[in-house]
VOMI-105827 format. One record per residue (C-alpha): z, y, x; residue number from 1; chain. Coordinates in steps of 0.1 Angstrom, whole numbers, plus 5000, padded with zeros to 4 digits. Layout:
REM VOMI-105827
      w      v      u     k   c
      Z      Y      X   NUM   A
...
//
This chain:
REM VOMI-105827
      w      v      u     k   c
   6790   1128   1779     1   A
   6768   1148   1755     2   A
   6784   1180   1766     3   A
   6781   1171   1803     4   A
   6743   1163   1798     5   A
   6737   1196   1781     6   A
   6755   1215   1809     7   A
   6734   1197   1835     8   A
   6701   1205   1816     9   A
   6711   1241   1812    10   A
   6720   1244   1849    11   A
   6687   1230   1860    12   A
   6667   1252   1837    13   A
   6684   1282   1854    14   A
   6674   1268   1888    15   A
   6638   1262   1878    16   A
   6636   1297   1862    17   A
   6649   1313   1894    18   A
   6629   1290   1917    19   A
   6655   1290   1945    20   A
   6669   1261   1965    21   A
   6702   1281   1970    22   A
   6707   1282   1933    23   A
   6700   1245   1931    24   A
   6728   1239   1956    25   A
   6751   1261   1936    26   A
   6743   1242   1904    27   A
   6751   1209   1921    28   A
   6785   1223   1934    29   A
   6793   1236   1899    30   A
   6786   1203   1883    31   A
   6806   1184   1909    32   A
   6836   1205   1899    33   A
   6832   1195   1863    34   A
   6839   1158   1868    35   A
   6869   1140   1855    36   A
   6899   1143   1879    37   A
   6903   1106   1877    38   A
   6868   1098   1890    39   A
   6864   1085   1926    40   A
   6862   1114   1950    41   A
   6880   1139   1927    42   A
   6906   1161   1944    43   A
   6942   1151   1939    44   A
   6962   1175   1917    45   A
   6981   1201   1936    46   A
   7019   1199   1934    47   A
   7034   1220   1906    48   A
   7047   1253   1918    49   A
   7084   1254   1923    50   A
   7109   1282   1929    51   A
   7142   1275   1946    52   A
   7169   1301   1948    53   A
   7198   1304   1973    54   A
   7228   1327   1973    55   A
   7250   1333   2003    56   A
   7284   1350   2006    57   A
   7274   1366   2039    58   A
   7245   1372   2063    59   A
   7219   1346   2070    60   A
   7222   1357   2107    61   A
   7260   1352   2110    62   A
   7258   1325   2137    63   A
   7279   1304   2113    64   A
   7282   1291   2077    65   A
   7255   1311   2060    66   A
   7230   1307   2088    67   A
   7234   1269   2087    68   A
   7226   1270   2049    69   A
   7197   1294   2055    70   A
   7181   1270   2080    71   A
   7183   1244   2053    72   A
   7164   1267   2030    73   A
   7138   1273   2057    74   A
   7133   1235   2059    75   A
   7127   1234   2022    76   A
   7100   1261   2025    77   A
   7083   1243   2054    78   A
   7085   1207   2041    79   A
   7081   1209   2003    80   A
   7046   1221   1995    81   A
   7041   1246   1968    82   A
   7077   1258   1970    83   A
   7088   1294   1968    84   A
   7122   1301   1983    85   A
   7143   1331   1971    86   A
   7174   1341   1990    87   A
   7202   1366   1982    88   A
   7227   1375   2008    89   A
   7262   1391   2007    90   A
   7270   1377   1972    91   A
   7308   1381   1966    92   A
   7329   1353   1952    93   A
   7333   1371   1919    94   A
   7313   1379   1887    95   A
   7286   1392   1911    96   A
   7277   1356   1919    97   A
   7268   1349   1882    98   A
   7247   1381   1882    99   A
   7229   1370   1914   100   A
   7221   1336   1900   101   A
   7208   1350   1867   102   A
   7185   1373   1887   103   A
   7171   1343   1906   104   A
   7165   1325   1874   105   A
   7148   1355   1859   106   A
   7124   1354   1889   107   A
   7115   1318   1882   108   A
   7141   1297   1900   109   A
   7146   1263   1884   110   A
   7168   1251   1912   111   A
   7197   1272   1924   112   A
   7219   1266   1955   113   A
   7253   1283   1953   114   A
   7265   1279   1989   115   A
   7300   1294   1991   116   A
   7333   1277   1980   117   A
   7341   1306   1956   118   A
   7308   1306   1939   119   A
   7317   1275   1919   120   A
   7331   1291   1888   121   A
   7301   1314   1884   122   A
   7277   1284   1890   123   A
   7294   1264   1862   124   A
   7292   1294   1839   125   A
   7255   1300   1845   126   A
   7247   1263   1844   127   A
   7261   1261   1809   128   A
   7237   1289   1798   129   A
   7207   1273   1815   130   A
   7206   1236   1809   131   A
   7171   1232   1822   132   A
   7180   1247   1856   133   A
   7195   1225   1882   134   A
   7225   1238   1903   135   A
   7238   1226   1936   136   A
   7271   1238   1949   137   A
   7283   1236   1984   138   A
   7319   1222   1987   139   A
   7329   1223   1950   140   A
   7351   1198   1933   141   A
   7338   1201   1898   142   A
   7304   1191   1884   143   A
   7284   1194   1852   144   A
   7254   1177   1837   145   A
   7230   1200   1855   146   A
   7253   1208   1885   147   A
   7261   1186   1915   148   A
   7282   1194   1945   149   A
   7277   1184   1981   150   A
   7296   1189   2014   151   A
   7300   1172   2048   152   A
   7332   1158   2063   153   A
   7331   1184   2091   154   A
   7367   1176   2098   155   A
   7355   1145   2117   156   A
   7335   1166   2141   157   A
   7364   1191   2142   158   A
   7387   1163   2154   159   A
   7363   1157   2184   160   A
   7362   1194   2191   161   A
   7400   1195   2191   162   A
   7400   1169   2218   163   A
   7378   1192   2239   164   A
   7403   1220   2234   165   A
   7433   1197   2241   166   A
   7418   1186   2274   167   A
   7407   1221   2284   168   A
   7439   1241   2278   169   A
   7463   1249   2306   170   A
   7489   1267   2286   171   A
   7490   1240   2258   172   A
   7486   1268   2234   173   A
   7455   1267   2211   174   A
   7446   1296   2187   175   A
   7429   1292   2154   176   A
   7414   1320   2132   177   A
   7409   1309   2096   178   A
   7399   1326   2064   179   A
   7420   1312   2035   180   A
   7446   1284   2032   181   A
   7423   1264   2009   182   A
   7419   1226   2013   183   A
   7386   1228   2032   184   A
   7401   1252   2058   185   A
   7434   1232   2061   186   A
   7414   1200   2067   187   A
   7395   1215   2097   188   A
   7427   1231   2111   189   A
   7446   1198   2108   190   A
   7418   1177   2122   191   A
   7415   1201   2152   192   A
   7452   1199   2159   193   A
   7453   1161   2155   194   A
   7423   1158   2179   195   A
   7440   1180   2205   196   A
   7473   1161   2203   197   A
   7456   1128   2205   198   A
   7446   1136   2242   199   A
   7474   1161   2249   200   A
   7506   1155   2229   201   A
   7520   1188   2243   202   A
   7493   1209   2226   203   A
   7504   1234   2200   204   A
   7481   1252   2176   205   A
   7488   1286   2160   206   A
   7467   1296   2130   207   A
   7462   1331   2116   208   A
   7445   1337   2083   209   A
   7423   1367   2078   210   A
   7419   1365   2040   211   A
   7382   1370   2045   212   A
   7352   1348   2053   213   A
   7338   1375   2075   214   A
   7357   1406   2086   215   A
   7349   1414   2123   216   A
   7379   1438   2125   217   A
   7404   1412   2112   218   A
   7388   1385   2134   219   A
   7391   1407   2165   220   A
   7427   1416   2157   221   A
   7437   1380   2150   222   A
   7420   1367   2181   223   A
   7438   1393   2203   224   A
   7471   1384   2188   225   A
   7465   1347   2196   226   A
   7456   1357   2232   227   A
   7488   1377   2235   228   A
   7507   1346   2223   229   A
   7492   1327   2252   230   A
   7463   1308   2237   231   A
   7437   1299   2263   232   A
   7414   1281   2238   233   A
   7405   1297   2204   234   A
   7388   1279   2175   235   A
   7380   1292   2140   236   A
   7370   1285   2104   237   A
   7351   1317   2096   238   A
   7317   1322   2082   239   A
   7305   1346   2108   240   A
   7316   1334   2143   241   A
   7304   1358   2170   242   A
   7333   1382   2169   243   A
   7359   1355   2176   244   A
   7338   1340   2203   245   A
   7332   1373   2221   246   A
   7368   1385   2218   247   A
   7382   1352   2231   248   A
   7358   1350   2259   249   A
   7364   1386   2269   250   A
   7401   1377   2271   251   A
   7395   1348   2294   252   A
   7399   1321   2269   253   A
   7375   1292   2261   254   A
   7361   1289   2227   255   A
   7353   1263   2200   256   A
   7326   1273   2175   257   A
   7322   1263   2138   258   A
   7293   1258   2113   259   A
   7265   1266   2137   260   A
   7255   1264   2174   261   A
   7265   1298   2187   262   A
   7269   1289   2224   263   A
   7245   1316   2234   264   A
   7271   1342   2224   265   A
   7294   1332   2253   266   A
   7279   1302   2272   267   A
   7304   1302   2301   268   A
   7334   1301   2277   269   A
   7318   1277   2252   270   A
   7332   1242   2249   271   A
   7315   1229   2217   272   A
   7319   1232   2180   273   A
   7316   1213   2147   274   A
   7285   1222   2128   275   A
   7265   1216   2096   276   A
   7229   1203   2096   277   A
   7215   1207   2060   278   A
   7177   1204   2066   279   A
   7171   1168   2056   280   A
   7196   1169   2028   281   A
   7182   1201   2012   282   A
   7146   1189   2014   283   A
   7155   1155   1998   284   A
   7175   1173   1970   285   A
   7146   1195   1961   286   A
   7121   1166   1962   287   A
   7143   1145   1940   288   A
   7148   1172   1914   289   A
   7111   1181   1914   290   A
   7104   1144   1907   291   A
   7127   1145   1877   292   A
   7152   1121   1892   293   A
   7183   1144   1895   294   A
   7203   1128   1866   295   A
   7201   1093   1882   296   A
   7205   1104   1918   297   A
   7235   1107   1941   298   A
   7231   1145   1938   299   A
   7242   1146   1902   300   A
   7279   1141   1911   301   A
   7302   1150   1940   302   A
   7284   1140   1972   303   A
   7301   1140   2006   304   A
   7283   1131   2038   305   A
   7294   1127   2074   306   A
   7285   1121   2110   307   A
   7266   1089   2102   308   A
   7244   1108   2077   309   A
   7236   1136   2102   310   A
   7249   1163   2078   311   A
   7276   1172   2103   312   A
   7278   1169   2141   313   A
   7288   1187   2172   314   A
   7270   1216   2189   315   A
   7258   1211   2224   316   A
   7284   1214   2251   317   A
   7288   1247   2270   318   A
   7296   1255   2306   319   A
   7334   1252   2299   320   A
   7331   1215   2290   321   A
   7337   1194   2322   322   A
   7321   1160   2326   323   A
   7354   1144   2318   324   A
   7357   1163   2285   325   A
   7321   1154   2276   326   A
   7327   1117   2282   327   A
   7359   1116   2261   328   A
   7344   1136   2232   329   A
   7312   1115   2232   330   A
   7332   1083   2230   331   A
   7352   1097   2202   332   A
   7321   1106   2183   333   A
   7308   1071   2186   334   A
   7341   1057   2172   335   A
   7340   1083   2143   336   A
   7305   1073   2134   337   A
   7311   1036   2133   338   A
   7344   1040   2114   339   A
   7367   1025   2140   340   A
   7384   1059   2143   341   A
   7396   1079   2113   342   A
   7414   1112   2120   343   A
   7438   1111   2091   344   A
   7451   1076   2095   345   A
   7489   1076   2091   346   A
   7515   1083   2100   347   A
   7506   1120   2096   348   A
   7534   1144   2094   349   A
   7535   1180   2081   350   A
   7550   1210   2098   351   A
   7585   1201   2085   352   A
   7582   1166   2099   353   A
   7577   1148   2066   354   A
   7553   1119   2065   355   A
   7524   1129   2042   356   A
   7501   1100   2050   357   A
   7517   1066   2058   358   A
   7488   1042   2060   359   A
   7450   1042   2060   360   A
   7431   1074   2058   361   A
   7430   1087   2021   362   A
   7397   1090   2003   363   A
   7377   1122   2007   364   A
   7388   1133   1972   365   A
   7424   1131   1982   366   A
   7418   1147   2016   367   A
   7402   1177   1998   368   A
   7435   1183   1980   369   A
   7455   1187   2012   370   A
   7479   1217   2009   371   A
   7498   1215   2041   372   A
   7495   1220   2079   373   A
   7502   1190   2102   374   A
   7529   1187   2128   375   A
   7521   1208   2159   376   A
   7506   1236   2139   377   A
   7524   1269   2132   378   A
   7511   1292   2104   379   A
   7521   1308   2071   380   A
   7503   1294   2040   381   A
   7517   1321   2017   382   A
//
C-alpha cells in the first residue's frame, strides 16, 4: 500500500506540473493497470501460450488420411486460444520421423501428434528423451508414460460402405487397392468384404497391395489391373485417394472413398466412403493436456473411438448411390451405432475356409491383431 500511494502521488505531481487534462487521464489509466489481478474488475489472465506440433507421412491436401488429420489440427488452431500449430508434411516412416519431431520440440512444441502408423517407433524413442513433452500417436498399439495412442474403428463404417458396393455391383467383382498387409488395412478390407457379402453373397473382392501409402503410379496401375479383372466398384485403403477415384471412374467403375470426403473428385461415380473426423477429439486432447490432466485422462493409454463418438463415419452419398442403397446403408449405420450389429461376429472364415472367429466379435485389441483375409477375398499377404 505504501508503494502504491507513493506511485499515485508521484503521478499526480507530474500531472500538476504539466497542467494537462490529457496527462491526468493517462495517469489514471496507468494506475488502473497497477492494481492486483485479483481485485474486482481486473482482467482475467490470458491463457498460457502453447505450441502443438503435427507430423504427417504425406500431403495435407491428399483428399485422404493426412488431410483428415490436418483438419483436426486446424480445429485446434481455431478453438484453443493462444495455441500455435506447427505442421511438417511428407515425413517418412523412418529415422526421419524422429528428426522431424525433435525439430518441432526445438521450435517450442510441448505436444506432438505423430499421425502415421509407422511413426510409432520414432515417437517412443523421442518421448523417452523428452519426458516433459506429451506425444499422441495415431493408430499405435504401444504407449509410454508421456505417449498415448488413439484411433477410430473405421472398419464399422467400412462395413456399411461395403454394403453400398455389394448392392451397386453388376459383375459381383469388387476391387480394393491397399497399401500394406498390416492389421489396420486387413480390418478395413475384411469389413468391406463382409459388408458386401451381407447384401450380396455372390460378391467377391480382389485386393492389390501397393507397398506405399501414396504412390499415384502404383495406384493407377493397380486400379487398371482390377478393372481388367472385371471390377465395377473399386475401394481403397490409401492415404491419398484421388488417383484411385479418378482412374476407376474413367474406367466406368463406381468408387468407394476412404479417410476423407473426396466425392468432388468424381461425383457421378461416387457411392460413399468411410472417413475420420478428428476435430473434436484433437481439441479436447489439447485442452486436457494444457490443463495438466493427461496422466489421469483416457488419452494416456490406448484409446479407440467409433461411430457413436463421431470420430468415424460415412462421407455423403454421391450420384452413384441409389435411393435403395442409401436406405440400406443408413439402417446399417443405425444398427452399428447402437451395437445391435457388429461386423466381425462369428462365424468368420478366412480365405482357406477356416473359422477364425466363432462367437461374439472380439475386442478391439484382438481385432487389431488380425493377420488374415476373410472368405470371399483374394489377395497375397506376402
